[in-house]
Residue, then its C-alpha position, 0 to 999 in steps of 0.5 A: m642304909a635302913d638306919f638313916l632318918y629320911a626327910d620324906d615327910f617334907r616332900l610338898g604336893q603340887g596342887p593349887t593350895r601350894r601355888f596360892y601359898e607360893f604367891f602369897l609368901k613371895g609377895y609378903v617377902h617382897k613387901h617385907n624386904n621393902l620395909m627392911g630397905v627403908i630401915q637400913g637406909f635411914s639407919a645408914l643416914i643416921l650413922f653418917d652423922d659424926t656428931i651423934n652420941e655413942e648410944v644413938r650410934e649403937s642403936a642405929e647399928q643394931m637397927q641396921t644389923s637386924a634389918r640385914a638379918a631379916t632380909d637374909l631370913n626372908r631369902e631363906i624362907l623362900g627355899a624352906t617353904g617351897c617357893a624356890r622354883c626347881e628346873i630339873a634337867p640332866m647335869r653332870i654333878t662334877d661340873p659345879l664341883t670347882y665352885w662347890k669346893g671354893k664355896t666350901q672353903d669359904i664356909s669351913a676355913p673361918l671355923g678352922v675346919s678342913v674338908v676332905w673330898n673323895v670323888r669316885e669316877p665315873q659320874p653319870p649325868v643326874l637329874a637335878d636343878s644345878t643351882r638348887l642342888g648347890e643350895v642343898f649341899f651348902h646348907l648341909m655343909r654349913n651344918a657339918a662345918e659348924a658341928a665339926a668346929g666344936v671338935p678340935g682337929s675335926t674335919v668334914a669328909v665329902d664322898l661322891f659315889p657313882p651308882g651301885e657303889a654305896s647303894q643299890g643303884g639308880t642314884v649318885d650318892l653324896f655323903i657329908r660326914n663330921r664328928c659330933g656328940q651322940i644325938e638321939e633319934e627324936t632330937l634328930k627328927r626335930f632338926f628337920l623342923p623349921f626354926e629348930s636349932s641346937k646352935g643358939s638364937e643367932h641361927f635361923g634354924i631352917g637350913l635343914t628344912a630348906a635342904s629337905i624341901l628343895a631335895g624333895d622338889m628334885n626327887i632327891r632323897l635326904g637322910l641323916r644318921c648319927a652313929d659312933g660319934t659321926m653325923t652323916a648326911w646322905l643325898a641320893i640323886p637320881v641318875a638321868g635316863 
């Protein structure tokens, strides 16, 4: 597995400085969301008026859309800056799989992408925060599905292996694979950085950053590899006890 590029540099410390920035960013996001709520409220009032002209209506709709996007961005910022608390405890990764599969369908179906699952048993308990692990998985799945959508007839493959089957042991290994064009290593490294995106301005560019930070907070190793036209994301999740 030496050819994977790992997000190890995105493991945050737990010192007083981090706690200060968590407090600061959470407060900032809360205040900012209050402002966005006011903008959304007033733009909604404007749109209730059937007598306004199309130019005013279009401007109000843009205000409302932008305010909603800003609120979504604020939510993502908390995860991408280490402000999302992780309560690590033993869990069976197979327990949330039904929900994961349903959410994955919601992500992939509108893009015309199918998802193939390969879950190998037995699956021992792992150490993770179930909610945060799901967030990491969905960030990676969105990236994979959007990339696969650019390759007609492409699918996303999800493999879940018990310890020792895909690596040396001690971890449950989750792989997400999709077809893609060739990506150089230096470009791949930049994908971990905040606000870096190859998908256009409509994307925030912090999905992989959030996945990296959340994975690091759970002592999960996240790796990426692009080889032979396939992008692979690998989560090595520690086994409990």
